[in-house]
VEXDREN-2710 file (C-alpha; in Angstrom, 1 decimal):
% VEXDREN-2710
k/r/px/py/pz
1/MET/13.0/-5.4/14.5
2/ALA/14.9/-3.1/12.1
3/LEU/14.1/-0.3/9.8
4/ARG/14.6/-1.2/6.1
5/LYS/15.6/1.1/3.4
6/ILE/12.7/1.9/1.0
7/LEU/13.7/1.7/-2.6
8/THR/12.6/4.5/-4.9
9/GLU/11.2/4.4/-8.4
10/GLU/14.7/4.5/-10.1
11/ASP/15.5/1.0/-8.7
12/GLU/14.9/-1.7/-11.3
13/GLN/14.0/-4.2/-8.6
14/LEU/10.6/-2.5/-8.2
15/LYS/9.8/-3.5/-11.8
16/LYS/10.3/-7.3/-11.1
17/ARG/7.5/-9.8/-10.2
18/SER/7.8/-11.1/-6.7
19/ARG/7.9/-14.8/-5.9
20/LYS/5.3/-16.7/-3.8
21/VAL/6.2/-17.3/-0.2
22/GLU/6.6/-21.0/0.5
23/LYS/8.3/-21.0/3.9
24/PHE/6.4/-19.6/6.9
25/ASP/9.4/-19.4/9.2
26/ASP/11.3/-17.0/11.5
27/ARG/12.9/-15.3/8.5
28/LEU/9.4/-14.4/7.1
29/HIS/8.3/-13.2/10.6
30/GLN/11.4/-11.0/10.8
31/LEU/10.7/-9.5/7.4
32/ILE/7.1/-8.8/8.4
33/ASP/8.1/-7.2/11.7
34/ASP/10.7/-5.1/9.9
35/MET/8.2/-4.0/7.3
36/ARG/5.7/-3.0/10.1
37/GLU/8.3/-0.9/11.8
38/THR/9.5/0.6/8.5
39/LEU/5.9/1.5/7.5
40/GLU/5.2/3.1/10.9
41/ASN/8.4/5.1/10.7
42/ALA/7.7/6.3/7.1
43/GLY/4.2/7.4/7.9
44/GLY/2.6/5.5/5.0
45/VAL/-0.5/3.3/4.8
46/GLY/1.0/0.4/2.9
47/LEU/4.3/-1.3/2.1
48/ALA/5.1/-4.2/-0.1
49/ALA/8.3/-6.4/0.3
50/PRO/9.8/-5.3/-3.1
51/GLN/9.8/-1.7/-1.8
52/VAL/12.4/-2.9/0.8
53/GLY/14.3/-5.0/-1.7
54/ILE/12.8/-8.4/-1.1
55/LEU/11.1/-10.0/-4.0
56/ARG/8.5/-12.0/-2.0
57/ARG/4.7/-11.6/-2.0
58/VAL/4.3/-9.9/1.3
59/VAL/2.4/-6.7/2.2
60/VAL/1.7/-4.8/5.4
61/LEU/-0.9/-2.1/5.4
62/LEU/-3.1/0.0/7.8
63/ASP/-6.8/-0.7/7.9
64/VAL/-7.8/2.9/8.4
65/ASN/-11.4/1.9/8.6
66/GLN/-10.8/0.2/12.0
67/GLU/-10.8/2.1/15.3
68/PRO/-8.0/2.0/16.3
69/GLU/-6.3/1.5/13.0
70/GLU/-5.1/-2.0/12.6
71/VAL/-1.9/-3.2/10.8
72/VAL/-2.8/-6.0/8.4
73/GLU/-0.2/-8.6/7.3
74/LEU/-0.8/-10.3/4.0
75/VAL/1.3/-13.1/2.5
76/ASN/0.7/-14.2/-1.1
77/PRO/-2.2/-11.8/-1.4
78/GLU/-4.6/-11.7/-4.4
79/VAL/-7.4/-9.3/-5.0
80/ILE/-10.3/-11.7/-5.8
81/GLU/-13.2/-9.3/-6.1
82/THR/-13.8/-5.6/-6.6
83/ARG/-16.9/-3.3/-6.9
84/GLY/-17.4/0.3/-7.9
85/GLU/-15.0/2.9/-9.0
86/GLU/-13.7/6.2/-7.8
87/ARG/-11.0/8.7/-8.8
88/VAL/-8.7/9.2/-5.9
89/ILE/-5.4/10.9/-5.1
90/GLU/-2.6/8.5/-4.5
91/GLY/1.0/8.6/-3.5
92/CYS/3.7/6.0/-2.8
93/LEU/6.6/5.7/-0.4
94/SER/8.7/4.6/-3.4
95/VAL/7.8/7.8/-5.3
96/PRO/8.3/10.5/-2.7
97/GLY/6.8/13.9/-3.3
98/ARG/4.7/12.8/-6.3
99/TRP/0.9/12.4/-6.1
100/GLY/-1.7/11.8/-8.8
101/TYR/-5.3/10.9/-9.6
102/VAL/-5.9/7.2/-10.3
103/THR/-9.1/5.2/-10.6
104/ARG/-9.5/2.5/-8.0
105/PRO/-12.4/0.3/-6.9
106/THR/-14.5/1.6/-4.0
107/TRP/-14.6/-1.9/-2.5
108/ALA/-12.3/-4.9/-2.7
109/LYS/-11.9/-8.4/-1.3
110/ILE/-8.5/-10.0/-0.9
111/ARG/-7.4/-13.6/-0.3
112/ALA/-4.1/-14.1/1.5
113/GLN/-2.2/-16.1/4.1
114/ASP/-1.1/-14.8/7.5
115/ARG/2.4/-15.1/8.8
116/ASP/1.8/-18.7/9.8
117/GLY/0.4/-19.8/6.4
118/ASN/-3.3/-19.8/7.4
119/TRP/-5.6/-18.6/4.6
120/LEU/-7.9/-15.6/5.2
121/GLU/-10.1/-13.3/3.3
122/ARG/-10.5/-9.7/4.0
123/GLU/-12.6/-6.9/2.5
124/GLY/-12.3/-3.2/2.6
125/GLU/-13.8/0.0/1.3
126/GLY/-12.3/3.3/0.3
127/MET/-8.6/3.7/1.2
128/VAL/-8.3/0.1/2.3
129/ALA/-9.6/-1.1/-1.1
130/GLN/-7.2/1.3/-2.8
131/CYS/-4.3/0.0/-0.7
132/PHE/-5.2/-3.7/-1.5
133/CYS/-4.9/-2.9/-5.2
134/HIS/-1.8/-0.5/-4.9
135/GLU/0.2/-2.9/-2.8
136/THR/-0.6/-6.1/-4.8
137/GLU/0.4/-4.2/-8.0
138/HIS/3.9/-3.7/-6.3
139/LEU/4.1/-7.5/-6.1
140/ASP/3.7/-7.7/-9.9
141/GLY/6.4/-5.1/-10.5
142/HIS/4.1/-2.1/-11.1
143/LEU/4.1/1.4/-9.6
144/PHE/1.0/3.7/-9.3
145/THR/2.7/6.1/-11.7
146/GLU/1.7/3.7/-14.5
147/LYS/-2.0/4.5/-13.7
148/VAL/-1.8/8.2/-13.0
149/GLU/-4.3/10.2/-15.0
150/GLU/-3.2/13.6/-13.8
151/TYR/-0.4/14.6/-11.3
152/VAL/-1.3/16.8/-8.4
153/ASP/0.6/19.6/-6.6
154/ILE/-0.3/18.2/-3.1
155/GLU/1.0/21.4/-1.3
156/ALA/-1.2/23.6/-3.4
157/LEU/-4.2/21.3/-2.8
158/ARG/-3.6/21.3/1.0
159/ALA/-3.4/25.1/1.0
160/GLU/-6.6/25.3/-1.1
161/ASN/-8.4/22.9/1.3
162/GLU/-7.2/24.9/4.4
163/ALA/-8.4/28.2/2.8
164/GLU/-11.8/26.6/2.1
165/ALA/-12.0/25.3/5.7
166/GLU/-11.2/28.7/7.1
167/GLY/-13.7/30.4/4.8
168/GLY/-16.4/28.0/5.9
169/ALA/-15.7/28.7/9.6
170/GLU/-16.5/32.5/9.4
END
């Protein structure tokens, strides 16, 4: 396995549509393994292949609703159903240091293939649904910044939350 460089929003490659994976071979397995290691090293919750310079429809993400958290590998993913709506704070490994409010579904179902080409369906709530949508948008050449309703100063928000938590503890 190897760490891959994560492209940032200035890179034009992030604006291109990824191609469908046709070969489920050792090269694909290596890409997925590298993406898993890169995601873990970066401390993110999701990573799409275009973010590491590969225009293929491949995503790895953390299912934070599982205990322990599970890394999910999705090849040729497609969001096939959503429900609900919530305004959430979102960030992106390709847009370091910028956070903003976006509206995402509260629940989503995705259809994809695994690393060997077998079809699967998976559903998720909250952050997992958010991640399904965010990462598949990367595959179509879109960044979350296109959906931001309002940018957030994340450090000020953290400080505010900490102050509220301390005030509630007294």
